[in-house]
C-alpha positions as CSV (number, residue, x, y, z in Angstrom):
1,M,3.3,-4.0,-36.2
2,G,1.4,-4.0,-39.0
3,C,1.7,-7.0,-41.5
4,D,5.1,-7.0,-42.6
5,S,7.6,-9.9,-42.5
6,P,9.5,-10.0,-39.3
7,N,12.4,-10.0,-41.5
8,S,11.8,-6.7,-43.7
9,Q,13.8,-4.0,-43.1
10,K,11.6,-0.3,-43.0
11,R,13.6,2.7,-44.4
12,T,11.8,4.8,-42.3
13,D,10.9,4.8,-38.6
14,E,7.0,4.3,-37.9
15,T,5.8,7.2,-35.5
16,L,3.8,5.9,-32.5
17,V,1.3,7.4,-30.4
18,F,0.4,6.2,-26.8
19,N,-3.0,6.1,-25.4
20,V,-2.4,8.1,-22.0
21,D,-4.2,7.0,-19.0
22,R,-3.8,9.8,-16.4
23,T,-5.4,7.9,-13.8
24,R,-2.7,5.3,-14.0
25,L,0.2,7.4,-13.6
26,E,1.7,9.7,-10.7
27,P,2.0,13.4,-11.3
28,A,4.6,14.3,-13.9
29,I,8.1,15.4,-13.1
30,T,10.2,17.5,-15.2
31,D,13.9,17.2,-15.6
32,T,15.5,20.2,-16.7
33,T,19.0,18.9,-17.6
34,L,17.5,16.2,-19.7
35,K,14.7,18.8,-21.1
36,M,12.3,16.0,-20.6
37,E,9.1,15.8,-18.2
38,I,7.7,11.9,-17.6
39,S,5.0,10.7,-15.0
40,A,5.7,7.3,-13.7
41,P,2.9,4.3,-13.3
42,K,0.6,5.0,-10.3
43,G,1.9,3.7,-7.3
44,W,5.5,4.0,-8.6
45,K,7.2,6.9,-6.4
46,A,10.6,8.3,-6.7
47,I,12.9,6.9,-4.3
48,E,15.5,9.3,-2.3
49,D,18.9,10.0,-3.8
50,A,20.5,8.2,-0.8
51,M,19.4,5.2,-2.5
52,L,19.7,5.5,-6.2
53,G,23.3,4.2,-5.9
54,E,22.2,1.3,-4.2
55,V,20.0,0.2,-6.4
56,I,21.9,0.8,-9.4
57,D,24.7,-1.1,-8.0
58,R,22.1,-4.2,-7.3
59,L,21.1,-3.9,-10.5
60,G,24.5,-3.9,-12.2
61,D,24.7,-4.7,-16.1
62,T,20.8,-5.7,-16.0
63,L,20.0,-2.2,-16.8
64,T,23.2,-0.9,-18.7
65,Q,24.9,-3.6,-20.3
66,G,28.1,-1.3,-20.2
67,L,26.4,1.9,-21.3
68,Q,28.0,4.8,-19.7
69,M,24.3,5.7,-18.2
70,V,24.0,8.2,-15.2
71,P,20.6,7.8,-13.3
72,R,18.5,10.7,-12.8
73,W,15.2,9.2,-11.3
74,I,13.9,5.8,-10.1
75,F,10.6,5.3,-9.5
76,L,10.0,2.2,-7.4
77,N,6.5,0.0,-6.6
78,E,7.5,-1.3,-3.3
79,N,4.9,-3.7,-3.2
80,S,5.3,-5.6,-7.1
81,R,9.2,-4.5,-6.9
82,A,8.6,-2.9,-10.4
83,M,10.9,0.4,-10.9
84,C,11.1,2.8,-13.6
85,V,15.0,4.5,-14.1
86,V,15.3,7.5,-16.0
87,S,19.1,8.0,-16.7
88,R,21.5,10.1,-19.0
89,L,24.1,8.8,-21.7
90,E,27.1,10.0,-20.8
91,G,28.4,12.5,-23.5
92,G,31.8,9.9,-24.8
93,A,29.4,7.1,-25.2
94,V,28.2,5.6,-27.9
95,P,25.0,7.2,-29.6
96,P,22.2,5.4,-30.4
97,N,21.9,4.0,-33.7
98,D,21.2,0.4,-35.0
99,T,24.9,-0.6,-34.1
100,L,24.5,-0.1,-30.8
101,L,21.1,-1.6,-30.4
102,K,22.4,-4.9,-32.0
103,T,25.4,-5.1,-29.5
104,L,23.1,-4.2,-26.7
105,E,20.6,-7.6,-28.1
106,T,23.7,-9.7,-28.5
107,A,25.0,-8.4,-24.8
108,Y,21.2,-9.2,-23.2
109,R,21.0,-12.6,-25.2
110,T,24.2,-13.7,-23.7
111,Q,23.5,-12.5,-20.1
112,F,20.1,-14.5,-20.4
113,P,20.3,-17.3,-23.2
114,K,16.7,-18.3,-22.4
115,A,15.3,-14.7,-22.6
116,T,13.3,-13.3,-25.4
117,V,15.1,-9.9,-26.8
118,Q,13.3,-8.1,-29.4
119,R,14.0,-4.6,-30.7
120,A,12.4,-1.8,-32.5
121,I,13.4,1.9,-33.3
122,F,10.1,4.1,-33.6
123,L,9.2,8.1,-33.2
124,K,7.4,9.1,-30.4
125,D,6.8,13.0,-31.3
126,A,10.0,15.1,-32.2
127,F,12.2,12.1,-31.1
128,R,13.5,8.8,-31.9
129,V,13.4,5.5,-29.3
130,H,15.9,2.7,-29.9
131,Q,13.7,0.0,-27.8
132,L,14.9,-3.2,-26.7
133,M,12.6,-5.2,-24.7
134,V,14.1,-8.5,-22.9
135,G,12.1,-11.2,-21.2
136,T,12.7,-13.9,-18.7
137,S,11.2,-16.2,-16.7
138,E,11.8,-13.5,-13.7
139,F,11.2,-10.3,-15.2
140,V,10.4,-8.4,-17.8
141,L,12.4,-4.9,-19.2
142,I,12.0,-2.5,-21.9
143,K,14.7,-0.2,-22.3
144,L,13.9,2.9,-24.3
145,I,16.7,4.9,-25.3
146,C,15.4,8.6,-26.8
147,N,17.4,11.0,-29.2
148,A,16.0,14.3,-29.8
149,P,17.7,17.2,-31.5
150,E,19.3,20.1,-29.0
151,S,18.0,17.0,-26.0
152,P,20.8,14.9,-24.1
153,V,20.1,11.5,-24.8
154,F,18.5,9.7,-22.2
155,E,17.0,6.2,-21.1
156,V,14.1,5.2,-19.7
157,A,14.2,1.4,-18.5
158,Y,11.1,-0.4,-17.3
159,V,12.0,-3.3,-15.2
160,A,8.8,-5.4,-13.8
161,P,8.9,-9.0,-12.1
162,R,7.3,-11.6,-14.4
163,D,4.2,-12.0,-12.3
164,V,3.1,-8.5,-12.3
165,Y,4.4,-7.4,-15.7
166,K,0.3,-7.8,-16.7
167,T,-1.2,-6.1,-14.8
168,E,1.4,-3.1,-14.7
169,L,1.8,-2.8,-18.6
170,R,-1.3,-0.4,-18.9
171,A,0.5,2.0,-16.5
172,I,4.0,1.7,-18.2
173,E,2.3,2.3,-21.8
174,S,0.8,5.1,-20.3
175,S,4.3,6.3,-18.6
176,I,5.8,5.8,-22.2
177,G,3.2,7.9,-23.5
178,S,3.6,10.5,-20.8
179,I,7.0,11.0,-21.8
180,T,7.7,14.8,-23.7
181,L,10.3,17.1,-24.8
182,I,10.4,20.4,-22.7
183,T,11.5,23.6,-24.7
184,N,13.4,26.2,-23.0
185,S,11.2,29.2,-23.2
186,P,13.0,32.8,-24.4
């Protein structure tokens, strides 16, 4: 981002604004437990609760890397096999910070030695996002750990097969831009 050297460390997190193309999105879902709203990319449908466990078991540590995550929603594009998993970080887990991000980065580099692994921290609206992006010859994973005041820590992870990632990228960016916090009305 910008013209900074890749080795430079910013003292303040940059605020990112995403251009949301609603034509590339499904209708928004609201999760009152996570106090957030999100729209999945177009064609990515919420799977039934009965399938949640099966999908998570199949993905295993590829998504969690040892984090205590409780999946709340999984959106799947049955044609491309791309998916979005929205999870809650368990209360006893390590809070999101730079140490956690470095640990996750190391774990992904170990699990996928030939992958590119990039991490960043940015602000989106009123919350901090800790991002990891993992690219292998088979898939691209974008893991966003979102931390906001008065809201549980949650993660949104997008996984797309490498051959469909470019065609889904604009929809994924719109979906990320659609993530908003909701507040309880008095």
